[in-house]
C-alpha positions in Angstrom: 22.2 -10.3 21.0 24.0 -10.9 17.7 23.8 -8.4 14.8 21.5 -10.7 12.9 19.1 -11.2 15.8 19.1 -7.4 16.3 18.2 -6.8 12.6 15.5 -9.4 12.8 14.0 -7.7 15.9 14.0 -4.3 14.2 12.3 -5.8 11.2 9.6 -7.4 13.4 9.0 -4.1 15.2 8.8 -2.3 11.8 6.1 -4.6 10.6 4.2 -4.4 14.0 4.1 -0.6 13.8 3.1 -0.8 10.2 0.2 -3.1 11.1 -0.9 -0.5 13.6 -0.9 2.1 10.8 -3.0 -0.1 8.5 -5.5 -0.8 11.2 -5.8 2.8 12.1 -4.8 2.2 15.7 -2.0 4.7 15.0 -4.0 7.4 13.3 -2.6 9.5 10.5 -0.9 12.7 11.7 -0.8 11.2 15.2 2.3 11.5 17.4 4.5 8.4 17.6 5.0 7.5 21.3 8.3 5.5 21.5 7.9 4.6 25.2 4.4 3.3 24.7 5.5 1.2 21.7 8.5 -0.2 23.5 6.2 -1.3 26.4 3.6 -2.7 24.0 6.2 -4.8 22.1 8.3 -5.6 25.2 11.5 -4.3 23.7 13.9 -1.5 24.5 13.6 1.9 22.8 16.6 1.2 20.5 14.8 -1.1 18.1 11.8 1.2 18.2 13.9 4.2 17.1 15.6 2.2 14.3 12.2 1.0 13.1 10.9 4.5 13.1 13.9 5.7 11.1 13.0 2.9 8.5 9.4 4.1 8.5 10.6 7.6 7.9 12.6 6.4 4.9 9.4 4.8 3.5 7.5 8.1 3.9 5.2 6.7 6.6 6.5 8.8 9.5 7.6 12.5 9.4 9.9 14.2 11.9 10.9 17.8 11.8 13.7 19.2 13.9 12.8 19.7 17.6 9.3 18.1 17.0 8.0 14.7 17.8 7.7 12.1 15.1 4.2 11.8 13.6 2.4 9.4 11.3 2.2 10.8 7.8 -1.0 12.8 7.0 -2.9 11.3 4.1 -3.6 14.6 2.3 -5.7 14.7 -0.8 -2.9 16.5 -2.8 -0.2 14.0 -1.9 -2.6 11.1 -2.6 -3.4 12.4 -6.1 0.3 12.8 -6.9 1.1 9.3 -5.8 -1.9 7.7 -7.5 -1.2 9.5 -10.8 2.3 8.0 -10.6 0.7 4.6 -9.9 -1.7 4.9 -12.9 1.2 5.5 -15.3 3.7 2.9 -13.8 1.2 0.2 -13.0 -0.4 0.6 -16.3 2.9 -0.1 -18.0 3.5 -3.0 -15.5 0.3 -4.7 -16.6 1.2 -4.2 -20.3 4.6 -5.7 -19.8 3.2 -8.6 -17.8 0.8 -9.4 -20.6 3.7 -9.4 -23.0 6.5 -11.0 -20.9 5.1 -13.2 -18.1 5.5 -17.0 -18.9 2.2 -18.9 -19.4 2.8 -21.0 -16.3 3.3 -17.9 -14.1 0.1 -16.3 -15.4 -1.9 -19.5 -14.7 -0.4 -19.7 -11.3 -1.4 -16.1 -10.6 -4.9 -16.7 -11.8 -5.2 -19.8 -9.6 -3.7 -18.0 -6.5 -6.1 -15.0 -7.0 -9.1 -17.3 -7.4 -8.2 -19.3 -4.3 -7.5 -16.2 -2.2 -11.0 -14.9 -3.1 -12.9 -18.2 -2.5 -11.1 -19.4 0.6 -11.5 -17.1 3.7 -8.7 -18.7 5.5 -6.3 -17.5 2.8 -4.7 -14.0 3.2 -5.6 -11.5 0.4 -3.4 -11.7 -2.6 -1.6 -8.5 -3.5 -2.3 -8.6 -7.2 -0.5 -5.3 -7.9 2.7 -6.5 -6.4 2.6 -9.8 -8.2 2.1 -8.2 -11.5 5.0 -5.8 -10.9 7.2 -8.7 -9.9 6.3 -10.6 -13.1 6.5 -7.7 -15.6 10.2 -8.2 -16.3 11.2 -4.6 -15.6 13.4 -4.3 -12.5 13.0 -0.5 -12.2 9.2 -0.9 -12.1 9.5 -3.8 -9.6 11.8 -1.8 -7.3 9.5 1.3 -7.3 6.3 -0.6 -6.7 7.5 -3.4 -4.5 10.2 -1.6 -2.5 10.4 2.2 -2.6 6.7 3.0 -2.6 5.2 -0.3 -1.4 4.4 0.6 2.2 3.0 4.0 1.5 0.9 2.6 -1.3 -0.4 -0.1 1.1 -1.5 2.6 3.5 -3.5 4.5 0.8 -4.9 1.3 -0.7 -6.1 0.2 2.7 -8.0 3.4 3.1 -9.4 3.0 -0.4 -10.7 -0.5 0.5 -12.7 1.1 3.4 -15.0 2.9 0.9 -18.4 1.1 0.8 -18.6 -1.1 -2.3 -15.1 -0.3 -3.5 -13.6 -3.7 -2.5 -16.2 -5.7 -4.6 -15.8 -3.3 -7.5 -12.0 -3.6 -7.3 -12.2 -7.3 -7.3 -14.2 -7.3 -10.6 -11.7 -4.9 -12.1 -8.8 -7.2 -11.0 -10.4 -10.1 -12.8 -10.7 -8.1 -16.0 -7.0 -7.1 -15.8 -6.0 -10.7 -15.2 -8.1 -11.9 -18.2 -6.4 -9.3 -20.4 -3.0 -10.5 -19.3 -4.0 -14.1 -19.9 -5.1 -13.1 -23.4 -1.7 -11.4 -24.0 -3.5 -8.2 -24.8 -1.0 -5.7 -23.4 -2.9 -2.6 -24.6 -6.1 -3.7 -22.9 -4.3 -4.7 -19.7 -2.7 -1.3 -19.5 -6.0 0.5 -20.2 -7.9 -1.6 -17.6 -5.2 -1.0 -14.9 -5.1 2.7 -15.5 -8.9 2.9 -15.3 -8.9 0.8 -12.1 -6.4 3.1 -10.4 -8.3 6.2 -11.7 -11.5 4.9 -10.1 -9.6 4.3 -6.8 -8.2 7.8 -7.0 -11.6 9.5 -7.4 -13.1 7.3 -4.6 -10.3 8.0 -2.1 -10.2 11.7 -3.1 -13.9 12.0 -2.1 -13.3 10.1 1.2 -10.3 12.1 2.2 -12.1 15.3 1.2 -15.1 14.5 3.3 -12.8 13.7 6.3 -11.0 17.0 5.9 -14.3 18.9 5.8 -15.5 17.2 8.9 -12.3 18.0 10.8 -12.4 21.6 9.7 -16.1 21.9 10.8 -15.2 20.3 14.1 -12.2 22.7 14.6 -14.3 25.8 13.6 -17.0 24.7 16.1 -14.7 24.7 19.0 
């Protein structure tokens, strides 16, 4: 196998494992079984180990010395820290997008978002990433689309599981897009910050409830 083919294989394994994280099939704080994953994906353990190292670098897997690798635990405290960072950085991302994105790019984004929400065959559009990519600030793009992307996806997937949150988020997304279209940077930033603050509170409640259930279960044993 060439180096290029090996790199492609590792990337494929990385995304397959990440999909298992998003679906919950690999639960948070659960042990990562390299042998089981290698058998499931019909690959050797080498690509599995390399993909796990990449997942560690993205903050999705933790491994302490002499202990098995585990999926990151979605703690309330860690979530709040990350979402506070999101609120500040994505708020600025929305402001800059309203000020800097070309008209054609904004119209294309509006059309793509509308199509993704009216055509079930279309995959969901990652509006947050698209705004970051179009804001014209490379540092913001790198942070949101590279460094924190996968960890944010994991938290955002959990947030979308909250009853009613997905529909509410969709409405908030449309409001943000309209503010960007109107070139109102201040409003776009305000709406984005409020949108993420709402997600923070909702996810905080969900994770808090799950923690209390686990504690009750543990104490009852």
